[in-house]
Structure formats: C-alpha cells, structure tokens
MIROVEX-229671 format. One record per residue (C-alpha): residue number from 0; x, z, y. Coordinates in Angstrom, 2 decimals. Layout:
<atoms>
{NUM, {X, Z, Y}};
...
</atoms>
This chain:
<atoms>
{0, {-4.02, -14.94, 12.45}};
{1, {-4.22, -15.85, 8.78}};
{2, {-5.29, -13.43, 6.10}};
{3, {-2.03, -11.61, 5.36}};
{4, {-3.26, -10.35, 1.99}};
{5, {-2.06, -13.74, 0.73}};
{6, {1.29, -13.39, 2.52}};
{7, {4.36, -14.39, 0.52}};
{8, {6.30, -11.52, 2.14}};
{9, {5.71, -7.78, 2.40}};
{10, {6.77, -5.06, 4.82}};
{11, {8.20, -2.01, 3.06}};
{12, {7.36, 1.40, 4.53}};
{13, {7.77, 4.26, 5.39}};
{14, {11.56, 4.68, 4.87}};
{15, {14.59, 2.54, 5.71}};
{16, {16.37, 2.87, 2.38}};
{17, {14.56, 1.96, -0.80}};
{18, {13.94, 5.04, -2.94}};
{19, {13.96, 3.18, -6.24}};
{20, {16.06, 0.13, -7.13}};
{21, {13.81, -0.67, -10.10}};
{22, {10.80, -0.69, -7.79}};
{23, {12.45, -3.34, -5.60}};
{24, {13.06, -5.52, -8.65}};
{25, {9.41, -5.17, -9.66}};
{26, {8.18, -6.03, -6.16}};
{27, {10.22, -9.24, -6.15}};
{28, {8.20, -10.49, -9.13}};
{29, {5.13, -10.58, -6.83}};
{30, {6.52, -11.43, -3.41}};
{31, {9.24, -13.80, -2.23}};
{32, {10.75, -11.49, 0.37}};
{33, {10.71, -7.81, 1.35}};
{34, {11.11, -6.82, 4.99}};
{35, {12.04, -3.34, 6.17}};
{36, {12.28, -1.71, 9.60}};
{37, {15.87, -0.88, 10.59}};
{38, {16.78, 0.54, 14.03}};
{39, {19.53, -1.22, 15.97}};
{40, {22.97, 0.07, 15.11}};
{41, {21.89, 1.72, 11.85}};
{42, {23.56, 0.56, 8.62}};
{43, {21.34, 1.17, 5.56}};
{44, {22.99, 2.97, 2.65}};
{45, {22.15, 0.38, -0.01}};
{46, {23.21, 0.21, -3.65}};
{47, {25.20, -2.77, -4.91}};
{48, {22.08, -4.28, -6.48}};
{49, {20.12, -4.02, -3.22}};
{50, {23.06, -5.60, -1.37}};
{51, {22.79, -8.63, -3.67}};
{52, {19.11, -9.07, -2.74}};
{53, {20.01, -8.70, 0.95}};
{54, {22.82, -11.27, 0.74}};
{55, {20.54, -13.74, -1.06}};
{56, {17.84, -13.37, 1.61}};
{57, {15.27, -11.60, -0.58}};
{58, {15.46, -8.45, 1.58}};
{59, {15.57, -8.83, 5.34}};
{60, {15.82, -6.26, 8.12}};
{61, {13.47, -6.21, 11.11}};
{62, {15.05, -4.81, 14.24}};
{63, {12.51, -3.24, 16.56}};
{64, {11.93, -4.77, 19.98}};
{65, {10.82, -2.90, 23.09}};
{66, {7.43, -4.53, 22.62}};
{67, {7.21, -3.20, 19.04}};
{68, {7.89, 0.33, 20.25}};
{69, {5.49, 0.06, 23.19}};
{70, {2.68, -1.37, 21.04}};
{71, {3.12, 1.36, 18.45}};
{72, {3.16, 4.04, 21.14}};
{73, {-0.04, 2.64, 22.68}};
{74, {-1.87, 2.73, 19.36}};
{75, {-0.57, 6.13, 18.32}};
{76, {-1.32, 7.69, 21.71}};
{77, {-4.81, 6.21, 21.86}};
{78, {-5.57, 7.26, 18.32}};
{79, {-4.44, 10.88, 18.78}};
{80, {-6.32, 11.22, 22.07}};
{81, {-9.64, 10.11, 20.54}};
{82, {-9.56, 12.34, 17.44}};
{83, {-12.06, 15.19, 17.45}};
{84, {-9.78, 17.06, 15.05}};
{85, {-6.42, 16.55, 13.38}};
{86, {-6.18, 16.32, 9.61}};
{87, {-4.79, 19.48, 8.05}};
{88, {-1.63, 17.63, 7.12}};
{89, {-0.58, 17.51, 10.79}};
{90, {-0.35, 21.30, 10.87}};
{91, {1.75, 22.09, 7.84}};
{92, {4.89, 24.13, 8.38}};
{93, {7.19, 22.34, 5.93}};
{94, {9.54, 19.64, 7.19}};
{95, {10.22, 17.05, 4.51}};
{96, {10.61, 13.66, 6.25}};
{97, {13.10, 12.03, 8.60}};
{98, {12.24, 9.62, 11.41}};
{99, {14.92, 7.80, 13.39}};
{100, {14.64, 8.41, 17.13}};
{101, {15.21, 4.68, 17.77}};
{102, {11.83, 3.97, 16.13}};
{103, {10.03, 5.95, 18.84}};
{104, {9.13, 4.82, 22.35}};
{105, {10.61, 7.13, 24.99}};
{106, {7.21, 8.29, 26.25}};
{107, {6.43, 9.74, 22.81}};
{108, {9.66, 11.72, 22.54}};
{109, {8.09, 14.91, 24.01}};
{110, {5.29, 14.66, 21.43}};
{111, {7.75, 14.49, 18.56}};
{112, {9.90, 17.21, 20.08}};
{113, {6.83, 19.45, 19.82}};
{114, {6.10, 18.58, 16.19}};
{115, {9.68, 18.26, 14.97}};
{116, {11.80, 20.91, 13.35}};
{117, {15.23, 19.64, 14.39}};
{118, {17.10, 16.41, 15.13}};
{119, {20.26, 15.83, 13.12}};
{120, {23.54, 14.40, 14.44}};
{121, {22.59, 10.91, 13.20}};
{122, {19.52, 10.72, 15.42}};
{123, {16.81, 11.59, 12.89}};
{124, {13.90, 13.90, 13.64}};
{125, {13.06, 16.31, 10.83}};
{126, {9.26, 16.19, 10.64}};
{127, {6.28, 17.13, 8.59}};
{128, {5.84, 14.16, 6.28}};
{129, {2.18, 13.81, 7.33}};
{130, {3.15, 13.38, 11.01}};
{131, {6.01, 11.00, 10.22}};
{132, {3.83, 8.97, 7.84}};
{133, {1.02, 8.87, 10.37}};
{134, {3.33, 7.44, 13.01}};
{135, {4.92, 5.01, 10.53}};
{136, {1.43, 3.74, 9.71}};
{137, {1.03, 2.57, 13.30}};
{138, {4.58, 1.25, 13.35}};
{139, {4.06, -0.77, 10.16}};
{140, {0.64, -1.91, 11.42}};
{141, {2.18, -3.25, 14.65}};
{142, {4.96, -5.05, 12.78}};
{143, {2.47, -6.38, 10.22}};
{144, {0.10, -7.75, 12.85}};
{145, {2.70, -9.40, 15.08}};
{146, {4.51, -11.01, 12.14}};
{147, {1.55, -11.55, 9.77}};
{148, {3.09, -9.65, 6.86}};
{149, {1.23, -7.56, 4.29}};
{150, {2.35, -3.92, 3.84}};
{151, {3.73, -2.44, 0.62}};
{152, {4.79, 1.12, -0.20}};
{153, {6.21, 3.08, -3.11}};
{154, {4.71, 6.32, -1.81}};
{155, {1.29, 7.31, -3.15}};
{156, {1.01, 9.95, -0.40}};
{157, {1.57, 7.30, 2.24}};
{158, {-0.87, 4.89, 0.63}};
{159, {-3.62, 7.52, 0.45}};
{160, {-3.01, 8.44, 4.09}};
{161, {-3.39, 4.75, 4.93}};
{162, {-7.01, 5.05, 3.82}};
{163, {-7.53, 7.68, 6.50}};
{164, {-6.03, 5.57, 9.26}};
{165, {-7.51, 2.27, 8.06}};
{166, {-10.91, 3.92, 8.30}};
{167, {-10.10, 4.90, 11.89}};
{168, {-10.39, 8.55, 10.89}};
{169, {-14.15, 8.17, 10.40}};
{170, {-14.24, 10.55, 7.44}};
{171, {-15.52, 14.10, 7.57}};
{172, {-14.03, 17.04, 5.64}};
{173, {-16.33, 16.48, 2.65}};
{174, {-15.31, 12.83, 2.11}};
{175, {-18.29, 12.35, -0.25}};
{176, {-21.51, 11.97, 1.70}};
{177, {-24.20, 10.98, -0.88}};
{178, {-26.29, 9.35, 1.87}};
{179, {-23.49, 7.17, 3.21}};
{180, {-23.91, 3.42, 3.04}};
{181, {-20.21, 2.61, 2.82}};
{182, {-17.33, 3.56, 0.58}};
{183, {-13.60, 2.82, 0.76}};
{184, {-12.14, 1.90, -2.64}};
{185, {-8.95, 0.72, -4.34}};
{186, {-8.52, -2.20, -6.69}};
{187, {-6.02, -1.31, -9.44}};
{188, {-4.32, -3.94, -11.61}};
{189, {-1.98, -2.74, -14.36}};
{190, {0.67, -4.00, -16.80}};
{191, {2.32, -6.58, -14.57}};
{192, {6.11, -6.21, -14.85}};
{193, {8.81, -6.49, -17.54}};
{194, {9.30, -3.24, -19.46}};
{195, {13.10, -3.41, -19.29}};
{196, {13.30, -4.51, -15.67}};
{197, {15.61, -1.62, -14.75}};
{198, {18.34, -3.01, -16.99}};
{199, {17.97, -6.60, -15.72}};
{200, {20.60, -7.37, -13.07}};
{201, {19.44, -8.29, -9.58}};
{202, {20.80, -11.85, -9.81}};
{203, {18.60, -12.37, -12.91}};
{204, {15.63, -10.83, -11.06}};
{205, {16.15, -13.42, -8.35}};
{206, {15.97, -16.15, -11.03}};
{207, {12.74, -14.59, -12.36}};
{208, {11.32, -14.46, -8.83}};
{209, {12.06, -18.15, -8.29}};
{210, {10.59, -19.09, -11.69}};
{211, {7.38, -17.22, -10.89}};
{212, {6.90, -18.75, -7.44}};
{213, {3.75, -20.72, -8.32}};
{214, {2.24, -17.83, -10.30}};
{215, {3.00, -15.34, -7.50}};
{216, {1.17, -17.53, -4.99}};
{217, {-1.78, -17.91, -7.36}};
{218, {-1.95, -14.15, -7.96}};
{219, {-1.87, -13.28, -4.25}};
{220, {-4.53, -15.85, -3.46}};
{221, {-6.76, -14.52, -6.26}};
{222, {-6.61, -10.96, -4.90}};
{223, {-7.01, -12.17, -1.32}};
{224, {-10.05, -14.35, -1.98}};
{225, {-11.72, -11.72, -4.14}};
{226, {-11.25, -8.98, -1.53}};
{227, {-12.61, -11.20, 1.25}};
{228, {-15.63, -12.29, -0.80}};
{229, {-16.49, -8.94, -2.30}};
{230, {-16.50, -7.17, 1.06}};
{231, {-19.34, -9.38, 2.25}};
{232, {-21.62, -9.11, -0.81}};
{233, {-24.57, -6.74, -0.60}};
{234, {-26.49, -8.01, -3.62}};
{235, {-25.72, -6.25, -6.91}};
{236, {-26.27, -9.29, -9.12}};
{237, {-23.93, -11.46, -7.07}};
{238, {-21.36, -8.65, -6.92}};
{239, {-21.26, -8.38, -10.70}};
{240, {-20.87, -12.16, -11.04}};
{241, {-18.03, -12.24, -8.50}};
{242, {-16.30, -9.39, -10.33}};
{243, {-16.58, -11.24, -13.65}};
{244, {-15.21, -14.44, -12.11}};
{245, {-12.26, -12.56, -10.65}};
{246, {-11.54, -10.85, -13.97}};
{247, {-11.53, -14.21, -15.79}};
{248, {-9.30, -15.88, -13.20}};
{249, {-6.90, -12.94, -13.18}};
{250, {-6.61, -13.05, -16.97}};
{251, {-5.77, -16.76, -16.91}};
{252, {-3.18, -16.16, -14.21}};
{253, {-1.62, -13.31, -16.17}};
{254, {-1.37, -15.38, -19.35}};
{255, {0.69, -17.98, -17.50}};
{256, {2.82, -15.31, -15.86}};
{257, {3.42, -13.60, -19.20}};
{258, {4.55, -16.84, -20.81}};
{259, {7.16, -17.37, -18.09}};
{260, {8.36, -13.76, -18.32}};
{261, {8.92, -14.15, -22.06}};
{262, {11.94, -16.24, -21.18}};
{263, {13.50, -13.13, -19.66}};
{264, {11.93, -10.20, -21.49}};
{265, {9.62, -9.57, -24.45}};
{266, {7.20, -6.89, -23.20}};
{267, {5.20, -6.02, -20.12}};
{268, {5.39, -2.38, -19.06}};
{269, {2.74, 0.02, -17.86}};
{270, {2.61, -0.31, -14.10}};
{271, {-0.11, -0.24, -11.48}};
{272, {-0.57, -2.28, -8.32}};
{273, {-3.11, -0.73, -5.94}};
{274, {-4.68, -2.64, -3.08}};
{275, {-7.15, -1.30, -0.57}};
{276, {-10.50, -2.88, -1.41}};
{277, {-13.16, -3.46, 1.26}};
{278, {-15.70, -0.85, 2.18}};
{279, {-19.02, -1.72, 0.58}};
{280, {-22.40, -0.26, -0.33}};
{281, {-22.53, 3.02, -2.25}};
{282, {-25.89, 1.91, -3.68}};
{283, {-24.18, -1.09, -5.23}};
{284, {-21.60, 1.18, -6.84}};
{285, {-24.27, 3.48, -8.25}};
{286, {-26.02, 0.59, -9.97}};
{287, {-22.91, -1.23, -11.19}};
{288, {-20.82, 1.69, -12.42}};
{289, {-22.41, 4.57, -14.27}};
{290, {-19.46, 6.14, -16.09}};
{291, {-18.15, 9.34, -14.57}};
{292, {-17.55, 10.47, -11.04}};
{293, {-17.25, 7.59, -8.59}};
{294, {-14.33, 9.40, -7.00}};
{295, {-12.34, 9.48, -10.18}};
{296, {-11.80, 6.10, -11.86}};
{297, {-15.28, 4.71, -11.36}};
{298, {-15.05, 1.33, -13.04}};
{299, {-12.96, 0.14, -15.94}};
{300, {-13.72, -3.51, -15.25}};
{301, {-11.44, -4.63, -18.06}};
{302, {-8.46, -3.36, -20.01}};
{303, {-6.12, -3.85, -17.05}};
{304, {-8.47, -3.89, -14.06}};
{305, {-10.11, -0.89, -12.38}};
{306, {-11.86, 0.04, -9.17}};
{307, {-11.50, 3.60, -7.86}};
{308, {-13.44, 5.33, -5.10}};
{309, {-11.57, 6.97, -2.23}};
{310, {-14.07, 8.22, 0.36}};
{311, {-17.41, 7.54, 1.99}};
{312, {-17.66, 6.97, 5.71}};
{313, {-18.80, 9.99, 7.68}};
{314, {-21.75, 8.30, 9.41}};
{315, {-24.48, 7.69, 6.82}};
{316, {-26.33, 5.40, 9.22}};
{317, {-23.54, 2.80, 9.36}};
{318, {-24.17, -0.66, 7.99}};
{319, {-21.71, -2.36, 5.69}};
{320, {-18.61, -3.33, 7.66}};
{321, {-17.08, -6.76, 7.47}};
{322, {-13.63, -6.05, 6.11}};
{323, {-10.66, -7.04, 8.25}};
{324, {-8.30, -8.85, 5.91}};
{325, {-5.42, -8.16, 8.27}};
{326, {-5.49, -4.57, 7.01}};
{327, {-3.80, -5.45, 3.75}};
{328, {-1.96, -2.61, 2.06}};
{329, {-0.43, -2.38, -1.38}};
{330, {1.02, 0.45, -3.45}};
{331, {3.20, -0.42, -6.43}};
{332, {3.55, 2.38, -8.99}};
{333, {6.24, 2.19, -11.66}};
{334, {8.54, 4.60, -13.48}};
{335, {12.06, 4.92, -12.10}};
{336, {13.66, 4.64, -15.54}};
{337, {11.51, 1.79, -16.77}};
{338, {13.37, 0.42, -19.78}};
{339, {10.88, 0.66, -22.65}};
{340, {7.26, 1.35, -23.46}};
{341, {8.15, 4.91, -24.44}};
{342, {8.86, 6.04, -20.90}};
{343, {6.62, 3.57, -19.11}};
{344, {3.37, 5.53, -19.14}};
{345, {1.62, 5.47, -15.77}};
{346, {-0.92, 8.11, -14.80}};
{347, {-3.43, 6.71, -12.33}};
{348, {-3.24, 8.31, -8.91}};
{349, {-6.52, 9.81, -7.74}};
{350, {-6.43, 8.70, -4.12}};
{351, {-9.64, 10.57, -3.37}};
{352, {-8.04, 13.90, -4.23}};
{353, {-4.84, 12.98, -2.41}};
{354, {-6.79, 12.04, 0.72}};
{355, {-8.73, 15.30, 0.41}};
{356, {-5.44, 17.20, 0.42}};
{357, {-4.28, 15.23, 3.46}};
{358, {-7.47, 15.90, 5.42}};
{359, {-8.24, 19.43, 4.25}};
{360, {-4.87, 20.72, 2.98}};
</atoms>
C-alpha cells in the first residue's frame, strides 16, 4: 500500500452529514475529493451547496460492505479485549452522539445495546460521544486501509482521541513521562484558505480546486515526505536541518498557491491544518525547542508552522518507533462564518489537554 498521507482524496469522519458547509469548501482547496461513510438506504440531509459538490463528483459516498463491518468489528473487539482499562470517556453518563445501526456488525449489537441510551425510529443509537467516536475510529481506519485514503475530520475531540487509538492505547494516566523516549506530536500549518470562502459559491470553489490541482499535489507530497523522513531521524543536527528544509519548501509552495488564489480572493484567513506527526525522541525535543511547556505549543518553527506535543508513550524503555505512514489523520480548523479577517481568529487546540480529558475525564 502506498503512503496515503499523499492521497488526493480524504475520508470524512465521524458523521454522515457535514457539520459546516464552509469547512467542506476549505477542504476542497487541499484535496480533490471527499469521501464519507453512508449506510445503505440512508439519504444524507445535504444543503444545496453540498449537493452541487456531490453532483460534480467532489463528494462521494462509500456504502459499507459486509467485509467492512466484519473487519471493523474484529479490530474493535480485539482492541477492547486487550485494554487493561478503559479511558474515562467510555464511562460518561451523557449521550451526545448518534451512530447508525447499519454501521455496526451484528455481533457487536449487544455491546452497543449495553452502552447506548436509546435507539431512535430512524435506526440511530444514542451514545456517549467517546464510545461512538472510538468505534468510528476503527470504522474509518478499516475504510482508509482498504481504499488507501487519508482521514480528515472537523472535530477536534475526534482528532485528539485519534492520538489515543493511533498509539494503541499505550499511554498511562499521566501522559507526560519525563523518562519516556517517544512522544506523539502534531504538525500545525496555518493561514491556508481564502478569508471570504464562506461567501464563494460551490461552483466557484470547484473552479478554485481545479486551478490548484498542481499546488495541492505539491503540498500533500511535502507534508508526506517530511513526516516520513522526520520520524526516522534520531540526530538533533539532522532533524533541525530537515525542519528548515521543510519550512523553506512549504513557503515556496504557499507563495505559488497564494498567487493562484488571488484570482479568486484577496486575503488568506486564519485557519489551521493539523496532521499527526510521527513519534520521535523526547531528548531531541528538549534540545531543539526550549520555549515553554512541550505539551503546550512547543515549537513556533515559523510564522505559520508549529509543532505541538500530545503525549509520551507509557513505556519509557521503548525505542523510537518507525512511523506507519498509513496512519494519516488530518484535522482542519476554521471558523463557521469565515468571511473576513475580523472573525477569522483561530485559537490553537491543545490536543494534550483534550487527550487528558478523554483519558482521565
């Protein structure tokens, strides 16, 4: 399987309907197509703008096969049976998410009956969001692997929980072991989308997406290559050089992208694209980045490029893992009413604190 970080398509999760039309427009300036998981017989309640993207082939539904359901059930069952303890999020009493029963293999129905509040007349379980998101992680992972598609979400809660599952649950309650040799981080790139994108019609967005095709491919390949390379570097000097090279290449790519966007809009808005960055040495981080807590924003690499710490691995004796590029996850953060710089301010999400809440409530 190829590295799906460089995939030209993304799989949207965890919901069927898109929660933010503006977000979809922004995503189409980075990827050529958005897939979503739709159970057989279910008709998504899409806006007129989303329907245009669907009719033009920029959004496509994936109907689940029996193999998809069985594979997801296998992974979810195996995972839950090997956990020494459940994260606190699994035990909350509030029910705030819906999960269609057709997304669940029949052998897991008793499990969800136990955790669910109710099932509505449209066939949706009412679940704790942490349980639903946990299951949808394995669902999206199965779809991603079998179709070689990167994953993209508009939910910061879901993205932070992905850190927990991507690390195979190998985090303890403290999440910050000073003796650990590995750390899970996020790469954050900001200011990437037109400031008035909400007011640009979907048919114009499709034109922008086509115009940016070469730049989108270049951007994805830059992030992909950097993530692959950086995960394997254990020498501080070489790590700093690779970071500088990436920063320079990203800037050149952005200048070209900005020039093309000027034909459609005048300004770029505050936005943030997060991608899970490989686990690497905590000693390297300590020497490279000295400003502030490594579990806040630990490295302002440049004006629009940051690296943030999420959690250390629980076992301090572990050696640096070789990152699996098939675990490619993105989180795109924008404002719903993104029409000018005045209401475009983005506050960086502290994924460490969000993961701490997920694990320890």
